C-alpha positions in Angstrom: 0.0 0.0 0.0 1.4 3.4 -1.0 1.8 6.3 1.5 -0.9 8.3 -0.2 -3.4 5.4 0.1 -2.9 5.4 3.9 -4.2 9.0 4.0 -7.2 8.5 1.8 -9.3 10.6 1.3 -7.7 13.4 3.4 -4.8 14.1 1.0 -7.3 14.5 -1.8 -9.2 17.2 0.2 -5.9 18.9 0.9 -5.0 18.7 -2.8 -8.4 20.2 -3.7 -7.7 23.1 -1.3 -4.3 23.7 -2.9 -5.9 23.8 -6.4 -8.5 26.3 -5.3 -5.7 28.3 -3.6 -3.8 28.5 -6.8 -6.6 29.9 -8.8 -7.7 32.2 -5.9 -4.1 33.5 -5.5 -4.3 34.9 -9.1 -7.7 36.4 -8.4 -6.6 37.9 -5.1 -3.5 39.5 -6.7 -5.6 40.9 -9.6 -8.2 42.4 -7.3 -5.5 44.1 -5.2 -3.8 45.3 -8.4 -6.9 47.1 -9.8 -8.3 48.1 -6.3 -11.6 46.4 -7.0 -12.5 43.6 -4.7 -14.5 40.8 -6.3 -16.8 38.2 -4.7 -14.0 35.6 -4.4 -10.4 35.6 -3.4 -7.9 32.9 -2.3 -10.0 31.7 0.7 -13.3 31.6 -1.3 -11.7 29.7 -4.2 -10.1 27.2 -1.9 -13.5 26.6 -0.2 -15.2 26.2 -3.5 -12.7 23.6 -4.6 -13.1 21.8 -1.3 -16.9 22.0 -1.8 -16.5 20.2 -5.1 -14.3 17.5 -3.4 -16.7 17.0 -0.5 -19.7 16.9 -2.9 -18.0 14.2 -5.1 -17.2 12.2 -1.9 -20.7 12.3 -0.6 -22.3 11.5 -4.0 -20.9 7.9 -3.6 -23.2 7.4 -0.6 -26.1 9.8 -1.2 -26.5 9.7 -5.0 -26.0 12.2 -7.8 -28.9 14.4 -6.6 -26.6 15.7 -3.8 -24.1 16.8 -6.4 -26.7 18.5 -8.5 -28.0 20.4 -5.5 -24.5 21.5 -4.5 -23.6 22.7 -8.0 -27.0 24.5 -8.4 -26.5 26.2 -5.0 -23.0 27.4 -6.0 -24.4 28.7 -9.4 -27.2 30.5 -7.5 -24.8 32.1 -5.1 -22.6 33.3 -8.1 -25.7 34.6 -9.9 -26.8 36.6 -6.8 -23.3 38.0 -6.4 -23.0 39.0 -10.1 -26.4 40.6 -10.0 -25.4 42.7 -7.0 -22.2 43.8 -8.7 -24.2 44.7 -11.8 -26.6 46.7 -9.8 -23.9 48.6 -7.8 -21.7 49.4 -10.8 -24.4 50.1 -13.4 -22.2 48.6 -16.0 -21.9 45.0 -17.1 -18.9 43.4 -15.4 -17.0 40.5 -16.9 -17.8 36.9 -15.8 -14.2 35.5 -15.7 -14.2 35.1 -12.0 -17.6 33.5 -12.0 -16.7 31.0 -14.6 -13.4 30.2 -12.8 -15.4 29.6 -9.6 -17.5 26.9 -11.4 -14.5 25.4 -12.9 -12.8 25.3 -9.5 -15.7 23.4 -8.1 -15.4 20.8 -10.9 -11.6 20.6 -10.3 -12.4 19.5 -6.7 -14.7 16.8 -8.1 -12.0 15.6 -10.4 -9.6 15.1 -7.5 -12.0 12.8 -5.7 -12.6 11.1 -9.0 -8.9 10.1 -9.1 -8.2 12.6 -11.9 -5.9 14.8 -9.8 -3.3 15.2 -12.5 -6.0 16.4 -14.9 -7.3 18.7 -12.2 -4.0 20.4 -11.4 -3.1 20.7 -15.1 -6.4 22.4 -15.9 -6.1 24.7 -12.8 -2.7 25.8 -14.0 -4.0 26.6 -17.5 -7.0 28.4 -16.0 -4.7 30.5 -13.8 -2.4 31.3 -16.7 -5.3 32.4 -18.9 -6.6 34.8 -16.2 -3.1 36.1 -15.4 -2.3 36.8 -19.0 -5.5 38.8 -19.6 -3.7 41.9 -20.6 -1.2 40.2 -23.0 -3.9 38.1 -24.6 -6.2 41.0 -25.2 -3.3 43.1 -26.5 -2.4 40.3 -28.9 -5.9 40.0 -30.2 -6.2 43.7 -30.7 -3.0 43.5 -32.8 -4.2 40.5 -34.9 -4.2 40.9 -38.6 -6.2 39.2 -41.3 -3.3 36.8 -41.8 -3.4 35.9 -38.1 -7.1 34.9 -38.5 -6.3 32.8 -41.6 -3.4 31.1 -39.8 -5.7 30.2 -36.8 -8.4 28.9 -39.1 -5.9 26.8 -41.0 -4.6 25.2 -37.9 -8.2 24.5 -36.8 -8.8 22.8 -40.1 -5.7 20.6 -39.8 -6.4 19.6 -36.2 -10.2 19.7 -35.6 -11.6 18.8 -39.1 -9.1 16.6 -40.9 -7.5 14.6 -38.1 -10.7 13.3 -36.5 -12.2 11.9 -39.7 -9.1 9.9 -40.7 -9.2 6.2 -39.9 -7.0 5.2 -37.0 -5.9 1.9 -38.5 -3.5 0.7 -41.1 -4.9 0.6 -44.6 -2.0 -1.0 -46.6 -1.4 -4.7 -47.0 1.7 -4.6 -44.8 -0.2 -3.0 -41.9 2.2 0.0 -41.7 0.5 3.1 -43.0 -2.0 4.5 -40.5 -3.5 7.7 -41.9 -4.4 9.0 -38.4 -0.8 8.6 -37.1 0.8 10.0 -40.3 -1.5 13.1 -40.1 -0.7 13.4 -36.4 2.9 14.1 -37.4 1.6 16.9 -39.7 -0.4 18.3 -36.7 2.6 18.1 -34.5 4.8 20.1 -36.9 2.0 22.6 -37.5 1.2 22.8 -33.8 4.7 23.7 -32.9 4.8 26.5 -35.5 1.4 27.8 -34.5 2.2 27.7 -30.7 5.4 29.5 -31.4 3.6 32.1 -33.3 1.1 32.7 -30.5 3.9 32.9 -27.9 5.9 35.3 -29.9 2.9 37.6 -30.3 2.1 37.3 -26.6 5.5 37.3 -25.0 7.7 39.0 -27.6 10.1 37.5 -30.1 13.0 36.3 -27.8 10.9 35.0 -24.9 8.3 33.4 -27.2 10.8 31.6 -29.4 12.9 30.4 -26.4 9.8 29.1 -24.5 8.6 27.3 -27.6 12.0 25.7 -28.0 11.9 24.4 -24.5 8.3 23.1 -24.7 8.9 21.7 -28.2 11.9 19.8 -27.0 9.7 18.1 -24.5 7.3 17.0 -27.2 9.6 16.4 -30.2 13.0 18.0 -30.8 12.9 16.7 -34.5 9.5 18.3 -35.1 10.7 21.5 -33.4 13.8 21.6 -35.6 11.8 21.2 -38.8 9.2 23.8 -37.8 11.8 26.4 -36.8 14.0 25.7 -39.8 11.1 26.5 -42.1 10.3 29.6 -40.0 14.0 30.7 -40.2 14.0 30.5 -44.0 10.8 32.6 -44.1 12.2 35.1 -41.5 16.0 35.3 -42.0 16.2 38.3 -39.5 15.2 35.8 -36.8 17.6 33.0 -37.9 19.9 33.2 -35.0 17.0 33.2 -32.5 15.5 30.1 -34.2 18.9 28.4 -34.2 19.2 29.0 -30.4 15.7 27.6 -29.9 16.5 24.5 -31.9 19.6 23.9 -29.7 17.3 24.4 -26.6 14.9 21.7 -28.0 17.8 19.3 -28.5 19.3 20.0 -25.1 16.0 19.3 -23.3 16.0 15.9 -25.0 19.0 14.7 -22.9 17.4 15.1 -19.4 14.1 13.8 -20.8 15.9 10.6 -22.0 17.8 10.2 -18.8 14.5 10.4 -16.7 12.9 7.7 -19.0 15.9 5.4 -18.6 16.0 6.1 -14.8 12.4 5.0 -14.5 12.8 1.9 -16.8 16.2 0.6 -15.8 18.1 2.3 -13.0 21.5 0.6 -13.5 21.6 1.7 -17.1 20.8 5.2 -16.1 24.0 5.4 -14.0 26.0 4.4 -17.0 24.6 6.9 -19.4 24.4 9.8 -16.9 27.9 11.0 -17.8 27.6 11.1 -21.6 24.1 12.6 -21.4 25.4 15.2 -18.9 28.3 16.2 -21.2 25.9 16.6 -24.2 23.5 18.6 -22.2 26.3 20.8 -20.8 27.5 21.4 -24.4 24.1 22.5 -25.5 23.8 24.9 -22.5 27.1 26.4 -23.3 26.1 27.0 -27.0 22.8 28.5 -25.8 24.6 30.9 -23.5 27.0 32.1 -26.1 24.3 32.4 -28.8 22.2 34.4 -26.4 24.9 36.9 -25.8 25.7 37.4 -29.5 22.3 37.4 -31.1 20.2 40.6 -30.3 16.5 40.5 -31.3 15.7 42.5 -34.3 13.4 45.4 -33.5 13.8 44.7 -29.7 11.5 42.3 -28.0 8.2 43.7 -29.2 6.0 43.3 -32.3 6.2 46.9 -33.3 9.2 46.9 -35.7 9.2 43.3 -36.9 6.5 40.9 -38.1 7.0 37.2 -38.6 5.4 35.4 -41.5 3.0 32.5 -41.7 4.1 30.0 -39.1 2.2 26.9 -40.3 3.9 26.1 -43.7 1.6 23.1 -44.2 3.7 22.0 -47.2 6.6 21.4 -44.9 4.5 19.6 -42.4 2.9 17.4 -45.1 6.3 16.6 -46.5 7.5 15.5 -43.0 4.4 13.4 -42.7 5.1 11.7 -46.0 8.7 11.2 -45.0 7.6 9.6 -41.7 5.5 7.1 -43.8 8.4 6.3 -46.0 10.6 5.7 -43.0 8.1 3.3 -41.5 8.1 1.3 -44.7 11.9 1.3 -45.0 12.4 0.1 -41.4 9.9 -2.7 -41.9 11.8 -4.0 -45.0 15.2 -3.5 -43.2 14.0 -5.7 -40.3 
């Protein structure tokens, strides 16, 4: 029996409180910053998350009607608070805090439902979305027609084409799965699109660097292909993209070490030295490139505009190359 199992369900209640506190911390900070107290801060959000956890815990004994009544009561309380704020201010306030409160309740439910990893991940995303309100709104205000087209193209690639493709091999050899091949196209396009969004929100240098790190966790190969294509389209940013590619490759080494450590501890000890040397080499290159490569136009979007980040032709070519590699490997074996 694991240590956490010995403290069931108390650790889940504590976890739910922490999730609520995370979201409430952002709301509390925002309210103090603008000098306008809202109906919920860090304490209220913590209690809302705990309410969701307790509700889910009691549903097991008292039935789903108890959960419905608890959620309905929370929504009623939020509605009354919103109506009061509307009456006092005379203008229609936003409903971000109210929606976040309902989500926080559901996150508490997820924790009791043994989905605590999903709950904390969604809580972090929720907090980031609220904390980056100014940057997101600023980026949207600066969106061009091309930005809208890029977003719609990515939606077409991911939400329209991918779901309709059969997730099974269609060739006699059982190698070519259309869904998996197109998933590689989505991966390449997604890295380019995510980098484009981060650059618009965070600025050139920070956006590219962050996408290099995150892309390395997903696929350093896909990140390299996506940024290489972007570098060809935006030669002014070639040095920054090169640095991000090195970042993605450097992140791969600790990622591999952790996987080996989990799977086979003795082997991890043997490869720790070589992987550490390769990671150190990458960090040194990143450091020197960072000192020698100023960002064109500063770190804002005012003087420099990147081009279309998707480059579907490059992504499709990589998908086809992936299919060819699968066939070649099968014949080689």
